[in-house]
N, C-alpha and C positions, 0 to 999 in steps of 0.2 A: 504494500500500500504506500502511496505517496504521502509525503509530509504535508501538513496543512499549515497555512499561515494564519496568524492572529495579529491584527494591527491594533495597537493600543495608542490612543491619542488623547491629548487634553486640549481644551479650548477655553479661551476667555471671551465671553460675549458681553458686549456693552449695549444696554438698552436704555430707553428713556425711563428714569426711575419710577414715574407714575404708572408705567405699564409692566413693571417687573413681574408681578404675580401672573398676569395673562400670558406673557412670553414664557415664563417657567412652565406653565401648564402645557403649552404647545410643545416645548422641548421634551417634557416628560412623556408625551405621547409618541415620541419617535423611538422606533426600535433601535437597539444598540447604543442609546444615549442615556447617561445617568448624571444627574445634577449632584455635585459634591459640595456646593456652597454658593452663597450670593452675598451682596452687600446692598445697603440702602442707596448707594450711589448708582445702582443699576448694573453692576457687574455680576456675571454668573460664571461659575466654573463647571465645566462639563467634561466628562470622560467618555470616550467612545471605545467600544471593542467590536471590531468588524473583521470580516474574513478577507477583505482585500482593500487596496488603497483607493480604488474608485468609490467604494462606499463611504470612505472618509470625506472625500471631496463632494460627493453627492449630499451628505448630511450638512456640511458647511454651507453649500449653496442654498439648501432648503432653509436653514436657519437665517442666513443673510436675507432671504426674501420674506421673512416674517415681518409683518408691520411692526414698527417701533424699534426694530433692531438697528442700532447705529453701526456696529462692526462686529466681526467674528475673527479672532486671531488663533491660529494653530500655534500652540506653545510647545508641544511635545508630540513626537511620533516614533514609536518603536515597533519593529516587526519581530515577532517570535515565531518559531516553527514548532509544531506539535507532531511528534512521531506517533501515529495511531496505534502502533504496537505497544506503547507505554500506557495507554488508557486503561488497560486491564489491571494495572498496578494501583490505580487510584481508588 
């Protein structure tokens, strides 16, 4: 069996502070996205875990197109490989 990739990325999303709750709700509805924190100033920390790099950029584009999002910045991106033969050991 071939090894599978896992892409782990973190984002900082800046939104208009008065719309923080609504944007967080939209982000929470996205598969592969998890909110790890936010601030009253309208910044949201999001971690993505996807199976390929295209999904990372697709999610960033989707978030950037949400109303009231000012910017989305990729802060971290790491690619891990998973050997399927090791999954039996978990």
